N, CA, C, O and the ligand as a Tripos MOL2 file, in Angstrom:
@<TRIPOS>MOLECULE
protein
  273   271    69     0     0
PROTEIN
NO_CHARGES

@<TRIPOS>ATOM
      1 N          36.7500   39.2430   54.7830 N.3       1 MET1
      2 CA         36.6570   39.9520   53.4130 C.3       1 MET1
      3 C          35.2150   40.0800   52.8740 C.2       1 MET1
      4 O          34.4730   41.0170   53.1690 O.2       1 MET1
      5 N          34.8380   38.9260   51.9530 N.am      2 VAL2
      6 CA         33.5230   38.8200   51.4790 C.3       2 VAL2
      7 C          32.3930   38.3210   52.7650 C.2       2 VAL2
      8 O          32.3830   37.2360   53.3460 O.2       2 VAL2
      9 N          31.7390   39.1640   52.9140 N.am      3 GLN3
     10 CA         30.6220   38.7510   53.8320 C.3       3 GLN3
     11 C          29.2420   38.4830   53.2870 C.2       3 GLN3
     12 O          28.4360   39.2260   52.7290 O.2       3 GLN3
     13 N          29.1990   37.0540   53.6460 N.am      4 LYS4
     14 CA         27.8460   36.4850   53.0980 C.3       4 LYS4
     15 C          26.7200   37.3000   53.8390 C.2       4 LYS4
     16 O          26.7560   37.7710   54.9760 O.2       4 LYS4
     17 N          25.5890   37.3520   52.7910 N.am      5 THR5
     18 CA         24.4330   37.8510   53.3430 C.3       5 THR5
     19 C          23.6090   36.8700   53.8440 C.2       5 THR5
     20 O          23.3970   35.8610   53.1720 O.2       5 THR5
     21 N          22.9420   37.0760   55.3100 N.am      6 CYS6
     22 CA         22.1040   36.2840   55.6310 C.3       6 CYS6
     23 C          20.5910   36.8120   55.6980 C.2       6 CYS6
     24 O          20.1530   37.6470   56.4900 O.2       6 CYS6
     25 N          19.8760   36.1240   54.6680 N.am      7 VAL7
     26 CA         18.3940   36.8080   54.4520 C.3       7 VAL7
     27 C          17.3370   35.9300   55.4440 C.2       7 VAL7
     28 O          17.1440   34.7320   55.2380 O.2       7 VAL7
     29 N          16.8050   36.5230   56.3270 N.am      8 PRO8
     30 CA         15.7290   35.6970   57.4030 C.3       8 PRO8
     31 C          14.6930   35.2190   56.6640 C.2       8 PRO8
     32 O          14.2940   35.8170   55.6650 O.2       8 PRO8
     33 N          14.1680   34.0990   57.0920 N.am      9 TYR9
     34 CA         12.9760   33.4820   56.6930 C.3       9 TYR9
     35 C          11.8210   34.4950   56.4560 C.2       9 TYR9
     36 O          11.5370   35.2730   57.3660 O.2       9 TYR9
     37 N          11.1940   34.5240   55.3710 N.am     10 GLY10
     38 CA          9.8110   35.1780   55.0460 C.3      10 GLY10
     39 C          10.3680   36.6160   54.3030 C.2      10 GLY10
     40 O           9.5590   37.4660   53.9300 O.2      10 GLY10
     41 N          11.7590   36.7790   54.1420 N.am     11 SER11
     42 CA         12.0180   38.0360   53.5330 C.3      11 SER11
     43 C          11.7640   38.0790   52.2120 C.2      11 SER11
     44 O          11.8820   37.0640   51.5260 O.2      11 SER11
     45 N          11.4110   39.1760   51.7330 N.am     12 ASP12
     46 CA         11.0270   39.3260   50.0140 C.3      12 ASP12
     47 C          12.4200   39.4540   49.3700 C.2      12 ASP12
     48 O          13.3030   40.2470   49.6960 O.2      12 ASP12
     49 N          12.4560   38.4840   48.3510 N.am     13 VAL13
     50 CA         13.6650   38.5430   47.4830 C.3      13 VAL13
     51 C          13.4450   38.3360   46.0160 C.2      13 VAL13
     52 O          12.3180   38.1370   45.5630 O.2      13 VAL13
     53 N          14.5990   38.3880   45.2230 N.am     14 SER14
     54 CA         14.4280   38.0660   43.9550 C.3      14 SER14
     55 C          14.7140   36.5260   43.5410 C.2      14 SER14
     56 O          15.1470   35.7800   44.4200 O.2      14 SER14
     57 N          14.5560   36.1690   42.6210 N.am     15 ALA15
     58 CA         14.9950   34.7990   42.0280 C.3      15 ALA15
     59 C          16.5190   34.4470   42.3500 C.2      15 ALA15
     60 O          17.3950   35.2760   42.1030 O.2      15 ALA15
     61 N          16.7690   33.4170   42.8110 N.am     16 GLY16
     62 CA         18.1650   33.1740   43.0000 C.3      16 GLY16
     63 C          18.3810   31.9190   43.7270 C.2      16 GLY16
     64 O          17.3710   31.3570   44.1500 O.2      16 GLY16
     65 N          19.3620   31.4610   43.9140 N.am     17 THR17
     66 CA         19.9040   30.2960   44.7140 C.3      17 THR17
     67 C          20.2240   30.7670   46.1180 C.2      17 THR17
     68 O          20.7990   31.8450   46.2670 O.2      17 THR17
     69 N          19.8930   30.0360   47.1270 N.am     18 TYR18
     70 CA         20.0030   30.2280   48.4810 C.3      18 TYR18
     71 C          20.4260   29.1350   49.1960 C.2      18 TYR18
     72 O          20.2120   28.0700   48.6180 O.2      18 TYR18
     73 N          21.0260   29.0480   50.4050 N.am     19 LYS19
     74 CA         21.8560   28.0060   51.2350 C.3      19 LYS19
     75 C          21.1980   28.1870   52.4670 C.2      19 LYS19
     76 O          21.1550   29.3300   52.9220 O.2      19 LYS19
     77 N          20.7460   27.3810   53.0040 N.am     20 CYS20
     78 CA         20.4140   27.3670   54.6490 C.3      20 CYS20
     79 C          21.7050   27.5960   55.6840 C.2      20 CYS20
     80 O          22.5580   26.7400   55.9180 O.2      20 CYS20
     81 N          21.6630   28.8350   56.2080 N.am     21 ALA21
     82 CA         22.8670   29.0570   57.0260 C.3      21 ALA21
     83 C          23.1520   28.0070   57.9710 C.2      21 ALA21
     84 O          24.3110   27.7220   58.2720 O.2      21 ALA21
     85 N          22.0130   27.3400   58.5180 N.am     22 ASP22
     86 CA         22.3800   26.3260   59.4800 C.3      22 ASP22
     87 C          22.4550   24.8550   59.0900 C.2      22 ASP22
     88 O          23.1300   24.1330   59.8230 O.2      22 ASP22
     89 N          21.8720   24.3350   58.0680 N.am     23 CYS23
     90 CA         22.1200   22.8950   57.6880 C.3      23 CYS23
     91 C          22.8240   22.6910   56.2150 C.2      23 CYS23
     92 O          23.2110   21.5960   55.8070 O.2      23 CYS23
     93 N          22.9260   23.9300   55.4830 N.am     24 GLY24
     94 CA         23.3760   23.9420   54.2450 C.3      24 GLY24
     95 C          22.4650   23.3780   52.9880 C.2      24 GLY24
     96 O          22.8820   23.1020   51.8640 O.2      24 GLY24
     97 N          21.2950   23.2940   53.4110 N.am     25 HIS25
     98 CA         20.2600   22.9120   52.4320 C.3      25 HIS25
     99 C          20.2750   24.0550   51.2710 C.2      25 HIS25
    100 O          20.1560   25.2610   51.4900 O.2      25 HIS25
    101 N          20.4440   23.4520   49.9990 N.am     26 ILE26
    102 CA         20.4210   24.3000   48.8170 C.3      26 ILE26
    103 C          18.5590   24.6180   48.3020 C.2      26 ILE26
    104 O          17.6820   23.7630   48.1810 O.2      26 ILE26
    105 N          18.4690   25.7900   48.1370 N.am     27 TYR27
    106 CA         17.1820   26.1820   47.6900 C.3      27 TYR27
    107 C          17.2540   27.0610   46.6350 C.2      27 TYR27
    108 O          17.9170   28.0870   46.7830 O.2      27 TYR27
    109 N          16.6890   26.8410   45.5960 N.am     28 SER28
    110 CA         16.3800   27.3940   44.3570 C.3      28 SER28
    111 C          15.2410   28.2760   44.3970 C.2      28 SER28
    112 O          14.1600   27.7120   44.5700 O.2      28 SER28
    113 N          15.2340   29.4880   44.2810 N.am     29 ASN29
    114 CA         13.9670   30.4150   44.4640 C.3      29 ASN29
    115 C          13.7690   30.8430   43.0660 C.2      29 ASN29
    116 O          14.3490   31.8570   42.6790 O.2      29 ASN29
    117 N          13.0020   30.1660   42.2630 N.am     30 GLN30
    118 CA         12.5510   30.6500   40.7860 C.3      30 GLN30
    119 C          11.4170   31.5590   40.6090 C.2      30 GLN30
    120 O          11.3880   32.2480   39.5890 O.2      30 GLN30
    121 N          10.3940   31.6540   41.5520 N.am     31 SER31
    122 CA          9.4350   32.2180   41.0030 C.3      31 SER31
    123 C           8.8090   33.0060   42.4300 C.2      31 SER31
    124 O           8.2950   34.1230   42.3890 O.2      31 SER31
    125 N           8.9510   32.2470   43.5950 N.am     32 LYS32
    126 CA          8.4140   33.0420   44.7670 C.3      32 LYS32
    127 C           9.3760   34.1200   45.1980 C.2      32 LYS32
    128 O          10.5940   34.2200   45.0570 O.2      32 LYS32
    129 N           8.2920   35.0570   45.8810 N.am     33 LYS33
    130 CA          8.9610   36.4600   46.1020 C.3      33 LYS33
    131 C           9.4590   36.6260   47.6230 C.2      33 LYS33
    132 O          10.1000   37.6200   47.9640 O.2      33 LYS33
    133 N           9.1400   35.6400   48.4730 N.am     34 SER34
    134 CA          9.6310   35.6370   49.8440 C.3      34 SER34
    135 C          10.1440   33.9600   50.1360 C.2      34 SER34
    136 O           9.7280   32.9240   49.6180 O.2      34 SER34
    137 N          11.0980   34.1540   51.0670 N.am     35 LEU35
    138 CA         11.7560   33.0200   51.4060 C.3      35 LEU35
    139 C          10.9730   32.2070   52.4420 C.2      35 LEU35
    140 O          10.4600   32.7410   53.4250 O.2      35 LEU35
    141 N          10.9010   30.8860   52.1840 N.am     36 PRO36
    142 CA         10.1510   29.7970   53.1960 C.3      36 PRO36
    143 C          11.1130   29.5620   53.9570 C.2      36 PRO36
    144 O          12.2880   29.7510   53.6400 O.2      36 PRO36
    145 N          10.6270   29.0110   55.3330 N.am     37 PRO37
    146 CA         11.5180   28.3200   56.2350 C.3      37 PRO37
    147 C          12.3390   26.9070   55.5120 C.2      37 PRO37
    148 O          11.8260   26.1880   54.6540 O.2      37 PRO37
    149 N          13.4550   26.7650   55.9830 N.am     38 CYS38
    150 CA         14.1770   25.7790   55.3330 C.3      38 CYS38
    151 C          13.2560   24.2560   55.6780 C.2      38 CYS38
    152 O          12.7000   24.0350   56.7540 O.2      38 CYS38
    153 N          13.2650   23.3940   54.5840 N.am     39 PRO39
    154 CA         12.3040   22.1430   54.7500 C.3      39 PRO39
    155 C          12.7800   21.2730   56.0950 C.2      39 PRO39
    156 O          11.9720   20.6110   56.7460 O.2      39 PRO39
    157 N          14.0500   21.3520   56.3900 N.am     40 LYS40
    158 CA         14.4580   20.7480   57.4770 C.3      40 LYS40
    159 C          14.5730   21.5580   58.8010 C.2      40 LYS40
    160 O          15.3330   21.2170   59.7070 O.2      40 LYS40
    161 N          13.9350   22.4260   58.8410 N.am     41 PHE41
    162 CA         13.7520   23.7250   60.1030 C.3      41 PHE41
    163 C          13.3510   22.6820   61.2030 C.2      41 PHE41
    164 O          12.4210   21.8790   61.1220 O.2      41 PHE41
    165 N          14.1860   22.8360   62.2010 N.am     42 SER42
    166 CA         13.7610   22.7480   63.6960 C.3      42 SER42
    167 C          14.2610   23.9380   64.6930 C.2      42 SER42
    168 O          15.2460   24.5910   64.3500 O.2      42 SER42
    169 N          13.7930   24.1460   65.5650 N.am     43 SER43
    170 CA         14.2290   25.0500   66.4340 C.3      43 SER43
    171 C          15.4990   24.8050   67.0590 C.2      43 SER43
    172 O          16.2940   25.6700   67.4280 O.2      43 SER43
    173 N          15.6380   23.4770   67.1550 N.am     44 ALA44
    174 CA         16.8070   23.0660   67.7990 C.3      44 ALA44
    175 C          18.1750   23.0490   66.9380 C.2      44 ALA44
    176 O          19.2860   23.2930   67.4070 O.2      44 ALA44
    177 N          17.9180   22.7430   65.7040 N.am     45 SER45
    178 CA         19.1440   22.7320   64.6090 C.3      45 SER45
    179 C          19.2010   24.0640   63.9560 C.2      45 SER45
    180 O          20.1950   24.2720   63.2590 O.2      45 SER45
    181 N          18.2100   25.1080   64.0710 N.am     46 HIS46
    182 CA         18.4460   26.0010   63.0960 C.3      46 HIS46
    183 C          18.0300   27.3510   63.7830 C.2      46 HIS46
    184 O          16.9750   27.9680   63.6380 O.2      46 HIS46
    185 N          19.2880   27.7080   64.6890 N.am     47 PRO47
    186 CA         19.0550   28.8780   65.4700 C.3      47 PRO47
    187 C          19.3180   30.2340   64.4320 C.2      47 PRO47
    188 O          18.9630   31.3350   64.8550 O.2      47 PRO47
    189 N          19.7660   30.1600   63.4590 N.am     48 LYS48
    190 CA         19.8600   31.3980   62.5720 C.3      48 LYS48
    191 C          18.6510   31.8710   61.7730 C.2      48 LYS48
    192 O          18.3520   33.0340   61.5030 O.2      48 LYS48
    193 N          17.9990   30.7250   61.4400 N.am     49 LYS49
    194 CA         16.5410   30.8510   60.7080 C.3      49 LYS49
    195 C          17.0240   31.8550   59.4020 C.2      49 LYS49
    196 O          16.2420   32.7670   59.1350 O.2      49 LYS49
    197 N          18.0250   31.7620   58.7380 N.am     50 CYS50
    198 CA         18.3130   32.5950   57.5310 C.3      50 CYS50
    199 C          18.8400   31.6930   56.2800 C.2      50 CYS50
    200 O          19.2850   30.5660   56.4970 O.2      50 CYS50
    201 N          18.7900   32.1090   55.2610 N.am     51 TRP51
    202 CA         19.2750   31.7840   53.9840 C.3      51 TRP51
    203 C          20.3850   32.6040   53.6470 C.2      51 TRP51
    204 O          20.3610   33.8220   53.8270 O.2      51 TRP51
    205 N          21.5580   31.8750   53.0690 N.am     52 ILE52
    206 CA         22.6080   32.7780   52.4300 C.3      52 ILE52
    207 C          22.4450   32.9870   51.0020 C.2      52 ILE52
    208 O          22.1220   32.0390   50.2870 O.2      52 ILE52
    209 N          22.6080   33.9560   50.6060 N.am     53 ILE53
    210 CA         22.6460   34.0710   48.9110 C.3      53 ILE53
    211 C          23.7650   33.4060   48.2970 C.2      53 ILE53
    212 O          24.9000   33.5220   48.7590 O.2      53 ILE53
    213 N          23.4820   32.6660   47.2040 N.am     54 LEU54
    214 CA         24.5670   32.1400   46.4850 C.3      54 LEU54
    215 C          24.5370   32.6990   45.3710 C.2      54 LEU54
    216 O          25.5980   32.9210   44.7870 O.2      54 LEU54
    217 N          23.3920   33.0350   44.8500 N.am     55 SER55
    218 CA         23.5350   33.6330   43.3900 C.3      55 SER55
    219 C          22.1530   34.5960   43.3700 C.2      55 SER55
    220 O          21.2990   34.4370   44.2410 O.2      55 SER55
    221 N          21.9850   35.6930   42.2190 N.am     56 GLY56
    222 CA         21.0640   36.5900   42.3200 C.3      56 GLY56
    223 C          21.6710   37.9660   43.1440 C.2      56 GLY56
    224 O          22.6960   37.9620   43.8260 O.2      56 GLY56
    225 N          20.9320   38.9380   42.9490 N.am     57 GLN57
    226 CA         21.0650   40.1060   43.6850 C.3      57 GLN57
    227 C          22.4900   40.6340   43.3740 C.2      57 GLN57
    228 O          23.0760   41.3550   44.1810 O.2      57 GLN57
    229 N          22.8840   40.3660   42.5210 N.am     58 GLY58
    230 CA         24.5580   40.7330   42.2220 C.3      58 GLY58
    231 C          25.6190   40.0460   42.9480 C.2      58 GLY58
    232 O          26.7780   40.4320   42.7990 O.2      58 GLY58
    233 N          25.3490   39.0750   43.7100 N.am     59 ASP59
    234 CA         26.2730   38.2110   44.2730 C.3      59 ASP59
    235 C          26.8200   37.0780   43.6290 C.2      59 ASP59
    236 O          26.0820   36.1050   43.4810 O.2      59 ASP59
    237 N          28.0750   37.0300   43.1880 N.am     60 ALA60
    238 CA         28.3980   36.1600   42.2730 C.3      60 ALA60
    239 C          28.4270   34.7260   42.7600 C.2      60 ALA60
    240 O          29.0470   34.2730   43.7220 O.2      60 ALA60
    241 N          27.5710   34.0550   41.8380 N.am     61 PRO61
    242 CA         27.5180   32.4540   42.1760 C.3      61 PRO61
    243 C          28.8540   31.7940   42.5070 C.2      61 PRO61
    244 O          29.7460   31.9210   41.6680 O.2      61 PRO61
    245 N          29.1210   31.0720   43.6790 N.am     62 ASN62
    246 CA         30.1970   30.6320   44.1220 C.3      62 ASN62
    247 C          30.0800   29.0970   43.7810 C.2      62 ASN62
    248 O          31.0050   28.6980   43.0740 O.2      62 ASN62
    249 N          29.2520   28.2640   44.0910 N.am     63 ASP63
    250 CA         28.8630   26.9180   43.9960 C.3      63 ASP63
    251 C          27.4630   26.4960   44.0070 C.2      63 ASP63
    252 O          27.0150   25.8170   44.9310 O.2      63 ASP63
    253 N          26.7400   26.8870   42.9820 N.am     64 PRO64
    254 CA         25.2700   26.9330   43.0230 C.3      64 PRO64
    255 C          24.6340   25.4470   43.0130 C.2      64 PRO64
    256 O          23.5330   25.2000   43.5040 O.2      64 PRO64
    257 N          25.4350   24.5250   42.4150 N.am     65 TYR65
    258 CA         25.1980   23.2300   42.1430 C.3      65 TYR65
    259 C          26.0410   22.3710   42.6680 C.2      65 TYR65
    260 O          26.6760   21.7330   41.8270 O.2      65 TYR65
    261 N          26.3330   22.0650   44.0950 N.am     66 PRO66
    262 CA         27.3130   21.3220   44.5410 C.3      66 PRO66
    263 C          27.0310   19.7700   44.1830 C.2      66 PRO66
    264 O          26.0020   19.2520   44.6180 O.2      66 PRO66
    265 N          27.9220   19.0370   43.4060 N.am     67 SER67
    266 CA         27.8300   17.6520   43.0030 C.3      67 SER67
    267 C          27.7820   16.6550   44.2090 C.2      67 SER67
    268 O          28.7490   15.9590   44.5190 O.2      67 SER67
    269 N          26.6630   16.6410   44.8200 N.am     68 LYS68
    270 CA         26.6140   15.6460   46.1650 C.3      68 LYS68
    271 C          25.6570   14.8400   46.0850 C.2      68 LYS68
    272 O          25.4590   14.0250   46.9860 O.2      68 LYS68
    273 ZN         18.3140   24.3120   57.0570 Zn       69 ZN69
@<TRIPOS>BOND
     1     1     2 1
     2     2     3 1
     3     3     4 2
     4     3     5 am
     5     5     6 1
     6     6     7 1
     7     7     8 2
     8     7     9 am
     9     9    10 1
    10    10    11 1
    11    11    12 2
    12    11    13 am
    13    13    14 1
    14    14    15 1
    15    15    16 2
    16    15    17 am
    17    17    18 1
    18    18    19 1
    19    19    20 2
    20    19    21 am
    21    21    22 1
    22    22    23 1
    23    23    24 2
    24    23    25 am
    25    25    26 1
    26    26    27 1
    27    27    28 2
    28    27    29 am
    29    29    30 1
    30    30    31 1
    31    31    32 2
    32    31    33 am
    33    33    34 1
    34    34    35 1
    35    35    36 2
    36    35    37 am
    37    37    38 1
    38    38    39 1
    39    39    40 2
    40    39    41 am
    41    41    42 1
    42    42    43 1
    43    43    44 2
    44    43    45 am
    45    45    46 1
    46    46    47 1
    47    47    48 2
    48    47    49 am
    49    49    50 1
    50    50    51 1
    51    51    52 2
    52    51    53 am
    53    53    54 1
    54    54    55 1
    55    55    56 2
    56    55    57 am
    57    57    58 1
    58    58    59 1
    59    59    60 2
    60    59    61 am
    61    61    62 1
    62    62    63 1
    63    63    64 2
    64    63    65 am
    65    65    66 1
    66    66    67 1
    67    67    68 2
    68    67    69 am
    69    69    70 1
    70    70    71 1
    71    71    72 2
    72    71    73 am
    73    73    74 1
    74    74    75 1
    75    75    76 2
    76    75    77 am
    77    77    78 1
    78    78    79 1
    79    79    80 2
    80    79    81 am
    81    81    82 1
    82    82    83 1
    83    83    84 2
    84    83    85 am
    85    85    86 1
    86    86    87 1
    87    87    88 2
    88    87    89 am
    89    89    90 1
    90    90    91 1
    91    91    92 2
    92    91    93 am
    93    93    94 1
    94    94    95 1
    95    95    96 2
    96    95    97 am
    97    97    98 1
    98    98    99 1
    99    99   100 2
   100    99   101 am
   101   101   102 1
   102   102   103 1
   103   103   104 2
   104   103   105 am
   105   105   106 1
   106   106   107 1
   107   107   108 2
   108   107   109 am
   109   109   110 1
   110   110   111 1
   111   111   112 2
   112   111   113 am
   113   113   114 1
   114   114   115 1
   115   115   116 2
   116   115   117 am
   117   117   118 1
   118   118   119 1
   119   119   120 2
   120   119   121 am
   121   121   122 1
   122   122   123 1
   123   123   124 2
   124   123   125 am
   125   125   126 1
   126   126   127 1
   127   127   128 2
   128   127   129 am
   129   129   130 1
   130   130   131 1
   131   131   132 2
   132   131   133 am
   133   133   134 1
   134   134   135 1
   135   135   136 2
   136   135   137 am
   137   137   138 1
   138   138   139 1
   139   139   140 2
   140   139   141 am
   141   141   142 1
   142   142   143 1
   143   143   144 2
   144   143   145 am
   145   145   146 1
   146   146   147 1
   147   147   148 2
   148   147   149 am
   149   149   150 1
   150   150   151 1
   151   151   152 2
   152   151   153 am
   153   153   154 1
   154   154   155 1
   155   155   156 2
   156   155   157 am
   157   157   158 1
   158   158   159 1
   159   159   160 2
   160   159   161 am
   161   161   162 1
   162   162   163 1
   163   163   164 2
   164   163   165 am
   165   165   166 1
   166   166   167 1
   167   167   168 2
   168   167   169 am
   169   169   170 1
   170   170   171 1
   171   171   172 2
   172   171   173 am
   173   173   174 1
   174   174   175 1
   175   175   176 2
   176   175   177 am
   177   177   178 1
   178   178   179 1
   179   179   180 2
   180   179   181 am
   181   181   182 1
   182   182   183 1
   183   183   184 2
   184   183   185 am
   185   185   186 1
   186   186   187 1
   187   187   188 2
   188   187   189 am
   189   189   190 1
   190   190   191 1
   191   191   192 2
   192   191   193 am
   193   193   194 1
   194   194   195 1
   195   195   196 2
   196   195   197 am
   197   197   198 1
   198   198   199 1
   199   199   200 2
   200   199   201 am
   201   201   202 1
   202   202   203 1
   203   203   204 2
   204   203   205 am
   205   205   206 1
   206   206   207 1
   207   207   208 2
   208   207   209 am
   209   209   210 1
   210   210   211 1
   211   211   212 2
   212   211   213 am
   213   213   214 1
   214   214   215 1
   215   215   216 2
   216   215   217 am
   217   217   218 1
   218   218   219 1
   219   219   220 2
   220   219   221 am
   221   221   222 1
   222   222   223 1
   223   223   224 2
   224   223   225 am
   225   225   226 1
   226   226   227 1
   227   227   228 2
   228   227   229 am
   229   229   230 1
   230   230   231 1
   231   231   232 2
   232   231   233 am
   233   233   234 1
   234   234   235 1
   235   235   236 2
   236   235   237 am
   237   237   238 1
   238   238   239 1
   239   239   240 2
   240   239   241 am
   241   241   242 1
   242   242   243 1
   243   243   244 2
   244   243   245 am
   245   245   246 1
   246   246   247 1
   247   247   248 2
   248   247   249 am
   249   249   250 1
   250   250   251 1
   251   251   252 2
   252   251   253 am
   253   253   254 1
   254   254   255 1
   255   255   256 2
   256   255   257 am
   257   257   258 1
   258   258   259 1
   259   259   260 2
   260   259   261 am
   261   261   262 1
   262   262   263 1
   263   263   264 2
   264   263   265 am
   265   265   266 1
   266   266   267 1
   267   267   268 2
   268   267   269 am
   269   269   270 1
   270   270   271 1
   271   271   272 2
@<TRIPOS>SUBSTRUCTURE
     1 MET1         2 RESIDUE 1 A MET
     2 VAL2         6 RESIDUE 1 A VAL
     3 GLN3        10 RESIDUE 1 A GLN
     4 LYS4        14 RESIDUE 1 A LYS
     5 THR5        18 RESIDUE 1 A THR
     6 CYS6        22 RESIDUE 1 A CYS
     7 VAL7        26 RESIDUE 1 A VAL
     8 PRO8        30 RESIDUE 1 A PRO
     9 TYR9        34 RESIDUE 1 A TYR
    10 GLY10       38 RESIDUE 1 A GLY
    11 SER11       42 RESIDUE 1 A SER
    12 ASP12       46 RESIDUE 1 A ASP
    13 VAL13       50 RESIDUE 1 A VAL
    14 SER14       54 RESIDUE 1 A SER
    15 ALA15       58 RESIDUE 1 A ALA
    16 GLY16       62 RESIDUE 1 A GLY
    17 THR17       66 RESIDUE 1 A THR
    18 TYR18       70 RESIDUE 1 A TYR
    19 LYS19       74 RESIDUE 1 A LYS
    20 CYS20       78 RESIDUE 1 A CYS
    21 ALA21       82 RESIDUE 1 A ALA
    22 ASP22       86 RESIDUE 1 A ASP
    23 CYS23       90 RESIDUE 1 A CYS
    24 GLY24       94 RESIDUE 1 A GLY
    25 HIS25       98 RESIDUE 1 A HIS
    26 ILE26      102 RESIDUE 1 A ILE
    27 TYR27      106 RESIDUE 1 A TYR
    28 SER28      110 RESIDUE 1 A SER
    29 ASN29      114 RESIDUE 1 A ASN
    30 GLN30      118 RESIDUE 1 A GLN
    31 SER31      122 RESIDUE 1 A SER
    32 LYS32      126 RESIDUE 1 A LYS
    33 LYS33      130 RESIDUE 1 A LYS
    34 SER34      134 RESIDUE 1 A SER
    35 LEU35      138 RESIDUE 1 A LEU
    36 PRO36      142 RESIDUE 1 A PRO
    37 PRO37      146 RESIDUE 1 A PRO
    38 CYS38      150 RESIDUE 1 A CYS
    39 PRO39      154 RESIDUE 1 A PRO
    40 LYS40      158 RESIDUE 1 A LYS
    41 PHE41      162 RESIDUE 1 A PHE
    42 SER42      166 RESIDUE 1 A SER
    43 SER43      170 RESIDUE 1 A SER
    44 ALA44      174 RESIDUE 1 A ALA
    45 SER45      178 RESIDUE 1 A SER
    46 HIS46      182 RESIDUE 1 A HIS
    47 PRO47      186 RESIDUE 1 A PRO
    48 LYS48      190 RESIDUE 1 A LYS
    49 LYS49      194 RESIDUE 1 A LYS
    50 CYS50      198 RESIDUE 1 A CYS
    51 TRP51      202 RESIDUE 1 A TRP
    52 ILE52      206 RESIDUE 1 A ILE
    53 ILE53      210 RESIDUE 1 A ILE
    54 LEU54      214 RESIDUE 1 A LEU
    55 SER55      218 RESIDUE 1 A SER
    56 GLY56      222 RESIDUE 1 A GLY
    57 GLN57      226 RESIDUE 1 A GLN
    58 GLY58      230 RESIDUE 1 A GLY
    59 ASP59      234 RESIDUE 1 A ASP
    60 ALA60      238 RESIDUE 1 A ALA
    61 PRO61      242 RESIDUE 1 A PRO
    62 ASN62      246 RESIDUE 1 A ASN
    63 ASP63      250 RESIDUE 1 A ASP
    64 PRO64      254 RESIDUE 1 A PRO
    65 TYR65      258 RESIDUE 1 A TYR
    66 PRO66      262 RESIDUE 1 A PRO
    67 SER67      266 RESIDUE 1 A SER
    68 LYS68      270 RESIDUE 1 A LYS
    69 ZN69       273 GROUP 0 **** ****
């Protein structure tokens, strides 16, 4: 039903909260206009190389701040 958008590293985006599609790392993009690689990136553990949009660009925030 709801398809999560997966945005590749380096894509131009607006401010928002993103989650690594590979490891689940939460990244809050406040000012930058392009997405960096995940800080935990390695080619072995990160085959998707993209971020899932949690908030921003009209996508309703689901769980932007997991209590973990
Ligand atoms: Zn990651």
